[in-house]
C-alpha positions, 0 to 999 in steps of 0.5 A: 979972161982968166979961167977961175978954177972951182976945185975948192967946190969939189969934196974928195973921196979922202974928205967923205971919208975923213968926215964918216970917221970923225961923225962914226961916233954918231952913226953907231949912236943913232945905229943902236938906238934904231936896234933897240927900238926893233929888239923892244918891239920883236920882244913885246911881239914875242910874247903874243905868238903861239908856240903851242905844246904838240903830243903825238899819241898813236891809238890802240885797240881804235880800228877804223874810227871805232871803240872795242866795243863798236861806239864811234871815235872822234878825235873831239872826244878828247876835249869833250866837256867831260874831259876837260872838266876834269882836266881841269879839277885836276890842275886847278885851272881858273874857271875863266880860261877856255879850256876849247880854245887853248887845247885842240886835238886832230888826226896827225903822225909825226911820221907823214913828213917822213913819208911825204919826202919818201914817196916824193923820191919815188915819183921823181924816178924816170921812166914811170908810166902813167899807170905808175903814177896812178899807182904811187898816188893811190898807194902813197894815199892810202899808207898816209890815211892808214898812218894818220888815222892811227894817231892823235896830235895834241896842241896846248897853247900853253900862252893863252891859258898863262902857263909856262912850257913845262905847266903846258907839256904836264897837261899834254900829258896827262890829256889822254890819261883823262880822256881814257878814264873818262871814257872807261867808266862814263862810257859803255866804249869796251862792251859789245852794243850787240850784248848789252845787259837787258833786266828783267824783273821777275816780280813785274813781268808775271806774264799774266796780261798779253802786255807782260807777256810780249813784254817778256816775249821781246826780253827772249828774244834780247836774250837769244840774240846776245848768246848768239853773239856770246857763242860766236865770240872766242874771247867770252865764249868759254865763259860761265855764270855763277850757277855753273852755266855756259854759253851753250847750257844757258841756250839749252836752258832758254829753249827748253823754257820758250817749248815748255812755258812760254809757248803755252803762256803766250798762246793762251794770253793771246785767247782773251782777245783785249785791245793790246792782243788786237792790235799786235795781231794786226800790227803783226799781220801788216809787217808779215804783208810787207815782208812778203811784198818785198820778198816778191820784189826780190824774186823779180829783180832776180829773175830779170837779173838771172833771166834766159840768155841767147845760145852761145852755140851755132849748128852746123849743117851736119846738125852738130853744135859747135861754140859760137866764138869758134865762128869769126867774131862778128857784129852779133859775137861782139854783142854777146861779149859786151852782155857778158861783161854786163852780166859779169859786172852785176854779179855783185848785186846779185849776190847783195841782193840774193842776201837781203832775200834770205834774211828777209825770207827768214824774218817773214818765217819767224814772224809767220810762226809767231802769228799762228801761235799768238791767232791759234784758234785750238781752245788752251786751258788756263787751269793747266797753264803753270805761270808760277813755275815759268816766273821763278825760271825766267827770273833764273834764266835772267839772272844767269844770262846777265852774269854771263854777260858781266864776266864777258864784259869785264873780260874786254875791259881787261884786254883794253888797258888802255886806248893810247901809246905815246909816240913822240914829244911833247915839244914846243914847236916853233921859233921864239922870234918870229921870222921877220925879226932878222930883216927889222933888225937889219933894216933898223940898225941900216936907217939909223946908221944913214941918219947917224951918217946925216947927223955927222955930216950936218954937224961937220959942215956946221963946224965950217961955216964961219962965224 
């Protein structure tokens, strides 16, 4: 029986290549269609990609998250409603746009990445002990924190605002300028909080009643505190008022006013024994008793911490004393060393407690003096009290004090012309195309080419079929 050959059913490689070549038009067509569809999708998606404008600034005169005057600072101060409202007015931004969502400010520095690489290379060095690694990590954390806390990263999502990158860059530059202007004019961020001006009306405070005297008494304490603060600040200690009073001269003027006028007026006012005087004496008495109890508690705690210690000397047969550490170290010696170590670790606590006790004792002493003046039994004649002269002297005193404070504020403000310095940018971050765009183009082109190949093979097979 003859063998029938099946060569007619076989397809050679040359025939496949020839078929593909003849259908190359279909392959290119469908590959182009796949690439076109992918490109359209990528372009539509690229419009929605957030490519913010980034702007870095270095903080000036702001240390430990505090403004020059001592007020707390936060990066969120740059995006407060007052700042954003002024920014919206300057650039005529549509009120419907939510600037708080499009503008962000946070701690950040452009050199943090380079710093991380620097310490990474140091950590990769060989023969580093655990102590060295711990020291490097601590050093890195401290330096990174210090670097980041001194810089602000401003991010502007301009696409969300419906503007272009150029307008977004302009807004990024203007934001710290607006922040500086708003906070320097509307908030007291330059003047020291401890020397905030006080205002006393000489007409309202006639010192004819106990209530009026107590108001003046509180104001004089504030004046004394402010003058002390001015005298300790080398930047403003040489200022003088319009009347020619320096800080030292005004302090002496205050002492004279209190000794000649106010002490007499205060003592005489409390002889009326009205309700205000009785309430003041009662509150003062309770406060004084509380301070004395606090002092007693500090004394008890200090006695425990500084109590008697066991002698570190021992006697030998001849009656001579020798240091205990000259003997063989035994269990008692180890116990003594542990006690000494514990005692050394408590030194900080002792110093802090002594400081608190001293401040409490000073406050109690000053309060006792006030209580003695207010509750004195020695009668004072009302006829000889110079209240009109005292009112005039008080008016002059407060006038010169407020004048010096105004000049101090102006001096401190002139030292800080701006709160920031430009560091880097502004620049647009990110790529116009998403990261998945190249793979998608490759896959779409390949799928289109594959579909074109199937179409080419089908068309070739159809052309060979008998009709």
